[in-house]
N, CA, C and O atoms as CSV, one atom per row, in Angstrom:
chain,resi,resn,atom,element,x,y,z
A,1,MET,N,N,-69.801,-21.552,-8.535
A,1,MET,CA,C,-70.916,-20.720,-9.314
A,1,MET,C,C,-71.702,-19.955,-8.434
A,1,MET,O,O,-72.204,-20.565,-7.490
A,2,ASN,N,N,-71.919,-18.741,-8.543
A,2,ASN,CA,C,-72.575,-17.630,-8.171
A,2,ASN,C,C,-74.001,-17.533,-8.545
A,2,ASN,O,O,-74.368,-17.376,-9.709
A,3,THR,N,N,-74.890,-17.641,-7.414
A,3,THR,CA,C,-76.355,-17.912,-7.640
A,3,THR,C,C,-77.014,-16.947,-6.673
A,3,THR,O,O,-76.999,-16.990,-5.443
A,4,LYS,N,N,-77.611,-16.041,-7.501
A,4,LYS,CA,C,-78.565,-14.733,-6.874
A,4,LYS,C,C,-79.796,-15.079,-6.676
A,4,LYS,O,O,-80.424,-15.635,-7.577
A,5,THR,N,N,-80.286,-14.847,-5.619
A,5,THR,CA,C,-81.600,-15.210,-5.487
A,5,THR,C,C,-82.504,-14.126,-5.566
A,5,THR,O,O,-82.010,-13.214,-4.903
A,6,ALA,N,N,-83.608,-13.769,-6.061
A,6,ALA,CA,C,-84.421,-12.376,-5.838
A,6,ALA,C,C,-85.276,-12.769,-4.515
A,6,ALA,O,O,-86.058,-13.713,-4.406
A,7,VAL,N,N,-84.978,-11.948,-3.685
A,7,VAL,CA,C,-86.059,-11.881,-2.495
A,7,VAL,C,C,-87.051,-11.035,-2.451
A,7,VAL,O,O,-86.757,-9.870,-2.184
A,8,ALA,N,N,-88.356,-11.348,-2.674
A,8,ALA,CA,C,-89.534,-10.372,-2.326
A,8,ALA,C,C,-89.360,-9.378,-1.182
A,8,ALA,O,O,-88.707,-9.703,-0.191
A,9,PRO,N,N,-90.004,-8.009,-1.307
A,9,PRO,CA,C,-90.088,-7.518,-0.164
A,9,PRO,C,C,-90.977,-8.254,1.180
A,9,PRO,O,O,-92.082,-8.775,1.028
A,10,ASN,N,N,-90.334,-8.184,2.343
A,10,ASN,CA,C,-91.109,-8.945,3.298
A,10,ASN,C,C,-91.889,-7.722,4.077
A,10,ASN,O,O,-91.359,-7.067,4.974
A,11,TRP,N,N,-93.048,-7.544,3.661
A,11,TRP,CA,C,-93.383,-6.302,4.454
A,11,TRP,C,C,-94.819,-6.393,4.278
A,11,TRP,O,O,-95.204,-7.232,3.464
A,12,ALA,N,N,-95.867,-5.549,5.004
A,12,ALA,CA,C,-97.238,-5.568,5.043
A,12,ALA,C,C,-97.713,-4.173,5.446
A,12,ALA,O,O,-97.114,-3.538,6.314
A,13,THR,N,N,-98.772,-3.703,4.824
A,13,THR,CA,C,-99.392,-2.496,5.527
A,13,THR,C,C,-100.044,-2.916,6.621
A,13,THR,O,O,-100.449,-4.070,6.758
A,14,SER,N,N,-100.202,-1.863,7.589
A,14,SER,CA,C,-101.497,-2.070,8.772
A,14,SER,C,C,-102.599,-2.237,8.566
A,14,SER,O,O,-103.404,-2.790,9.316
A,15,SER,N,N,-102.894,-1.545,6.969
A,15,SER,CA,C,-104.333,-1.063,6.932
A,15,SER,C,C,-105.010,-2.120,5.749
A,15,SER,O,O,-106.137,-1.911,5.300
A,16,PHE,N,N,-104.255,-3.154,5.358
A,16,PHE,CA,C,-104.419,-4.051,4.461
A,16,PHE,C,C,-105.069,-3.665,3.346
A,16,PHE,O,O,-105.849,-4.449,2.803
A,17,GLY,N,N,-104.874,-2.563,2.905
A,17,GLY,CA,C,-105.807,-2.388,1.467
A,17,GLY,C,C,-106.864,-1.282,1.721
A,17,GLY,O,O,-107.312,-0.525,0.859
A,18,GLU,N,N,-107.287,-1.310,3.402
A,18,GLU,CA,C,-108.618,-0.277,3.536
A,18,GLU,C,C,-107.884,0.873,3.868
A,18,GLU,O,O,-106.662,0.976,3.975
A,19,PRO,N,N,-109.050,2.020,4.073
A,19,PRO,CA,C,-108.434,3.160,4.559
A,19,PRO,C,C,-107.761,3.200,5.832
A,19,PRO,O,O,-108.415,2.431,6.536
A,20,ALA,N,N,-106.956,3.601,6.413
A,20,ALA,CA,C,-106.282,3.534,7.772
A,20,ALA,C,C,-106.837,4.246,8.930
A,20,ALA,O,O,-106.954,5.456,8.736
A,21,HIS,N,N,-107.136,3.903,9.859
A,21,HIS,CA,C,-108.125,4.157,10.697
A,21,HIS,C,C,-107.006,4.800,12.027
A,21,HIS,O,O,-105.876,4.319,12.117
A,22,THR,N,N,-107.371,5.673,12.795
A,22,THR,CA,C,-106.303,5.928,14.003
A,22,THR,C,C,-107.353,5.525,15.094
A,22,THR,O,O,-108.583,5.486,15.135
A,23,SER,N,N,-106.096,5.178,16.159
A,23,SER,CA,C,-106.956,4.743,17.190
A,23,SER,C,C,-106.992,6.005,18.554
A,23,SER,O,O,-106.136,6.889,18.530
A,24,PRO,N,N,-107.848,5.979,19.479
A,24,PRO,CA,C,-107.969,7.135,20.295
A,24,PRO,C,C,-106.696,7.424,20.929
A,24,PRO,O,O,-106.470,8.576,21.300
A,25,MET,N,N,-105.617,6.261,21.138
A,25,MET,CA,C,-104.253,6.424,21.732
A,25,MET,C,C,-103.220,7.185,20.824
A,25,MET,O,O,-102.370,7.959,21.264
A,26,GLU,N,N,-103.354,6.954,19.863
A,26,GLU,CA,C,-102.823,7.616,18.653
A,26,GLU,C,C,-103.274,8.811,18.273
A,26,GLU,O,O,-102.622,9.441,17.440
A,27,LEU,N,N,-104.367,9.299,18.766
A,27,LEU,CA,C,-104.844,10.712,18.681
A,27,LEU,C,C,-104.670,11.502,19.609
A,27,LEU,O,O,-104.689,12.712,19.383
A,28,SER,N,N,-104.427,10.928,21.063
A,28,SER,CA,C,-104.201,11.533,22.364
A,28,SER,C,C,-102.714,11.699,22.067
A,28,SER,O,O,-102.354,12.742,22.613
A,29,ALA,N,N,-101.762,11.151,21.474
A,29,ALA,CA,C,-100.448,11.137,21.601
A,29,ALA,C,C,-100.225,12.311,20.489
A,29,ALA,O,O,-99.528,13.271,20.818
A,30,LEU,N,N,-100.797,12.263,19.184
A,30,LEU,CA,C,-100.686,13.409,18.326
A,30,LEU,C,C,-101.151,14.661,19.094
A,30,LEU,O,O,-100.607,15.742,18.870
A,31,GLY,N,N,-101.927,14.567,19.797
A,31,GLY,CA,C,-102.570,15.653,20.641
A,31,GLY,C,C,-101.506,16.271,21.701
A,31,GLY,O,O,-101.410,17.475,21.936
A,32,GLU,N,N,-100.761,15.300,22.275
A,32,GLU,CA,C,-99.941,15.877,23.034
A,32,GLU,C,C,-99.016,16.349,22.423
A,32,GLU,O,O,-98.537,17.378,22.900
A,33,HIS,N,N,-98.545,15.923,21.440
A,33,HIS,CA,C,-97.198,16.350,20.605
A,33,HIS,C,C,-97.652,17.787,20.036
A,33,HIS,O,O,-96.790,18.665,20.025
A,34,LEU,N,N,-99.019,18.111,19.534
A,34,LEU,CA,C,-99.031,19.491,18.866
A,34,LEU,C,C,-99.121,20.177,20.097
A,34,LEU,O,O,-98.405,21.176,20.028
A,35,ASP,N,N,-99.721,20.079,21.271
A,35,ASP,CA,C,-99.577,20.725,22.113
A,35,ASP,C,C,-98.551,21.308,22.574
A,35,ASP,O,O,-98.616,22.489,22.917
A,36,CYS,N,N,-97.279,20.503,22.678
A,36,CYS,CA,C,-96.023,20.727,22.698
A,36,CYS,C,C,-95.410,21.612,21.786
A,36,CYS,O,O,-94.702,22.542,22.170
A,37,CYS,N,N,-95.635,21.383,20.645
A,37,CYS,CA,C,-95.531,22.242,19.759
A,37,CYS,C,C,-95.770,23.683,19.738
A,37,CYS,O,O,-94.949,24.598,19.664
A,38,ASN,N,N,-97.140,23.720,19.822
A,38,ASN,CA,C,-97.545,25.106,19.771
A,38,ASN,C,C,-97.047,25.740,20.985
A,38,ASN,O,O,-96.798,26.941,20.875
A,39,GLY,N,N,-96.822,25.125,22.269
A,39,GLY,CA,C,-96.038,25.831,23.482
A,39,GLY,C,C,-94.816,26.519,23.016
A,39,GLY,O,O,-94.450,27.633,23.389
A,40,ALA,N,N,-94.134,25.639,22.041
A,40,ALA,CA,C,-92.763,26.310,21.600
A,40,ALA,C,C,-92.780,27.537,20.797
A,40,ALA,O,O,-91.690,28.024,20.500
A,41,SER,N,N,-93.758,28.055,20.439
A,41,SER,CA,C,-93.876,29.166,19.780
A,41,SER,C,C,-94.454,30.217,20.376
A,41,SER,O,O,-94.997,31.178,19.833
A,42,GLY,N,N,-94.286,29.950,21.739
A,42,GLY,CA,C,-95.050,31.031,22.289
A,42,GLY,C,C,-94.380,32.150,22.810
A,42,GLY,O,O,-93.282,32.232,22.259
A,43,ARG,N,N,-94.578,33.164,23.732
A,43,ARG,CA,C,-93.944,34.128,23.955
A,43,ARG,C,C,-92.540,34.228,24.213
A,43,ARG,O,O,-91.851,35.076,23.646
A,44,PHE,N,N,-92.022,33.308,25.139
A,44,PHE,CA,C,-90.875,33.415,25.215
A,44,PHE,C,C,-89.886,32.128,24.679
A,44,PHE,O,O,-89.072,31.422,25.274
A,45,PHE,N,N,-90.337,32.168,23.329
A,45,PHE,CA,C,-89.538,31.079,22.561
A,45,PHE,C,C,-88.388,31.467,21.928
A,45,PHE,O,O,-87.557,30.644,21.545
A,46,LEU,N,N,-88.248,32.835,21.762
A,46,LEU,CA,C,-87.278,33.723,20.991
A,46,LEU,C,C,-85.955,33.648,22.606
A,46,LEU,O,O,-84.763,33.345,22.545
A,47,LEU,N,N,-86.539,33.934,23.509
A,47,LEU,CA,C,-85.677,34.429,24.597
A,47,LEU,C,C,-84.955,33.113,24.769
A,47,LEU,O,O,-83.732,33.018,24.878
A,48,TRP,N,N,-85.879,32.022,24.786
A,48,TRP,CA,C,-85.406,30.409,25.322
A,48,TRP,C,C,-84.241,30.240,24.205
A,48,TRP,O,O,-83.051,30.217,24.520
A,49,CYS,N,N,-84.699,30.124,22.877
A,49,CYS,CA,C,-83.394,29.680,21.615
A,49,CYS,C,C,-82.240,30.759,22.154
A,49,CYS,O,O,-81.087,30.333,22.076
A,50,ARG,N,N,-82.397,31.996,22.649
A,50,ARG,CA,C,-80.996,32.920,22.853
A,50,ARG,C,C,-80.508,32.266,24.168
A,50,ARG,O,O,-79.285,32.243,24.032
A,51,VAL,N,N,-80.764,31.807,25.183
A,51,VAL,CA,C,-80.491,31.055,26.468
A,51,VAL,C,C,-79.685,30.066,25.834
A,51,VAL,O,O,-78.455,30.034,25.795
A,52,GLU,N,N,-80.525,29.234,25.326
A,52,GLU,CA,C,-79.951,28.083,25.028
A,52,GLU,C,C,-78.698,28.182,23.878
A,52,GLU,O,O,-77.824,27.317,23.825
A,53,ALA,N,N,-78.728,29.176,23.107
A,53,ALA,CA,C,-77.488,29.223,22.274
A,53,ALA,C,C,-76.381,29.732,23.152
A,53,ALA,O,O,-75.267,29.411,22.739
A,54,VAL,N,N,-76.397,30.447,24.265
A,54,VAL,CA,C,-75.307,30.888,25.320
A,54,VAL,C,C,-74.968,29.433,25.818
A,54,VAL,O,O,-74.029,28.841,25.286
A,55,HIS,N,N,-75.470,29.024,26.506
A,55,HIS,CA,C,-75.454,27.771,27.252
A,55,HIS,C,C,-74.448,26.929,26.205
A,55,HIS,O,O,-73.268,26.645,26.408
A,56,VAL,N,N,-75.062,26.690,25.315
A,56,VAL,CA,C,-74.655,25.568,24.129
A,56,VAL,C,C,-72.841,26.275,24.090
A,56,VAL,O,O,-71.936,25.462,23.898
A,57,PHE,N,N,-72.501,27.714,24.277
A,57,PHE,CA,C,-71.249,28.048,23.652
A,57,PHE,C,C,-70.710,28.233,24.890
A,57,PHE,O,O,-69.485,28.132,24.819
A,58,ALA,N,N,-71.108,28.467,26.025
A,58,ALA,CA,C,-70.411,28.658,27.405
A,58,ALA,C,C,-69.999,27.412,28.147
A,58,ALA,O,O,-69.133,27.392,29.023
A,59,LEU,N,N,-70.729,26.318,27.701
A,59,LEU,CA,C,-70.878,25.123,28.439
A,59,LEU,C,C,-69.340,24.629,28.459
A,59,LEU,O,O,-68.696,24.490,29.498
A,60,PRO,N,N,-68.909,24.414,27.325
A,60,PRO,CA,C,-67.278,23.894,26.965
A,60,PRO,C,C,-66.270,24.735,27.457
A,60,PRO,O,O,-65.143,24.359,27.779
A,61,ARG,N,N,-66.730,25.957,27.510
A,61,ARG,CA,C,-65.605,27.120,27.935
A,61,ARG,C,C,-66.461,27.557,29.375
A,61,ARG,O,O,-66.914,28.700,29.446
A,62,LEU,N,N,-66.650,26.627,30.471
A,62,LEU,CA,C,-67.044,26.756,31.605
A,62,LEU,C,C,-65.897,27.450,32.746
A,62,LEU,O,O,-66.488,28.052,33.643
A,63,VAL,N,N,-65.066,27.464,32.816
A,63,VAL,CA,C,-63.674,27.879,33.390
A,63,VAL,C,C,-63.544,29.523,33.169
A,63,VAL,O,O,-63.576,30.431,34.000
A,64,SER,N,N,-63.372,29.553,31.588
A,64,SER,CA,C,-62.912,31.161,31.151
A,64,SER,C,C,-64.418,31.525,31.260
A,64,SER,O,O,-64.451,32.603,31.855
A,65,THR,N,N,-65.465,31.193,31.012
A,65,THR,CA,C,-66.894,31.981,31.204
A,65,THR,C,C,-66.837,32.317,32.985
A,65,THR,O,O,-67.380,33.357,33.356
A,66,LEU,N,N,-66.329,31.623,33.789
A,66,LEU,CA,C,-66.750,31.975,35.173
A,66,LEU,C,C,-65.572,32.998,35.150
A,66,LEU,O,O,-65.942,33.996,35.768
A,67,VAL,N,N,-64.513,33.120,34.762
A,67,VAL,CA,C,-63.028,33.956,34.827
A,67,VAL,C,C,-63.579,35.711,34.382
A,67,VAL,O,O,-63.415,36.734,35.046
A,68,VAL,N,N,-64.240,35.545,33.070
A,68,VAL,CA,C,-64.655,36.568,32.586
A,68,VAL,C,C,-65.778,37.296,33.246
A,68,VAL,O,O,-65.993,38.507,33.183
A,69,ALA,N,N,-66.607,36.204,34.024
A,69,ALA,CA,C,-68.153,36.788,34.497
A,69,ALA,C,C,-67.826,37.359,35.802
A,69,ALA,O,O,-68.422,38.394,36.101
A,70,THR,N,N,-66.948,36.849,36.670
A,70,THR,CA,C,-66.059,37.713,37.652
A,70,THR,C,C,-65.177,38.641,37.194
A,70,THR,O,O,-64.567,39.195,38.108
A,71,LEU,N,N,-64.985,38.890,36.440
A,71,LEU,CA,C,-63.922,40.089,36.013
A,71,LEU,C,C,-64.842,40.916,35.845
A,71,LEU,O,O,-64.840,41.811,36.690
A,72,VAL,N,N,-65.890,40.993,34.839
A,72,VAL,CA,C,-67.015,41.662,34.634
A,72,VAL,C,C,-67.787,42.426,35.914
A,72,VAL,O,O,-67.955,43.626,36.128
A,73,LEU,N,N,-68.185,41.248,36.673
A,73,LEU,CA,C,-68.844,41.725,37.816
A,73,LEU,C,C,-68.284,42.551,38.847
A,73,LEU,O,O,-68.961,43.217,39.631
A,74,GLY,N,N,-66.474,42.467,38.821
A,74,GLY,CA,C,-65.626,43.207,39.767
A,74,GLY,C,C,-65.565,44.121,38.727
A,74,GLY,O,O,-66.796,44.151,38.726
A,75,VAL,N,N,-65.281,44.877,37.861
A,75,VAL,CA,C,-65.297,46.048,37.348
A,75,VAL,C,C,-66.604,46.699,37.509
A,75,VAL,O,O,-66.559,47.861,37.913
A,76,ALA,N,N,-67.682,46.222,37.291
A,76,ALA,CA,C,-68.767,46.908,37.567
A,76,ALA,C,C,-69.242,47.272,39.409
A,76,ALA,O,O,-69.997,48.093,39.931
A,77,SER,N,N,-68.539,46.420,39.823
A,77,SER,CA,C,-68.668,46.866,41.333
A,77,SER,C,C,-67.870,47.840,41.506
A,77,SER,O,O,-68.380,48.727,42.192
A,78,LEU,N,N,-66.464,48.119,41.051
A,78,LEU,CA,C,-65.929,49.173,41.433
A,78,LEU,C,C,-66.133,50.473,40.619
A,78,LEU,O,O,-65.553,51.504,40.962
A,79,ALA,N,N,-66.930,50.435,39.572
A,79,ALA,CA,C,-67.785,51.631,38.645
A,79,ALA,C,C,-68.503,52.157,39.269
A,79,ALA,O,O,-68.522,53.385,39.185
A,80,LEU,N,N,-69.427,51.475,40.186
A,80,LEU,CA,C,-70.667,51.606,40.717
A,80,LEU,C,C,-70.021,52.170,42.465
A,80,LEU,O,O,-70.821,52.429,43.365
């Protein structure tokens, strides 16, 4: 015989039916997070994104990247 029991949700809100209040520590953490986010859209954000994209592309191909960079530097030094 298969019996299925219905289990009620076992959770409670932290505000217990009243408006939620934030603690000073939560507001401080939120302020730090917002400062970090605002700093991310600063002056060098686009440059940082480009550098990170090149890094993600080049890291798995480290040996090949070093060979190509050496060749480019060698050709550039011969041209000058």
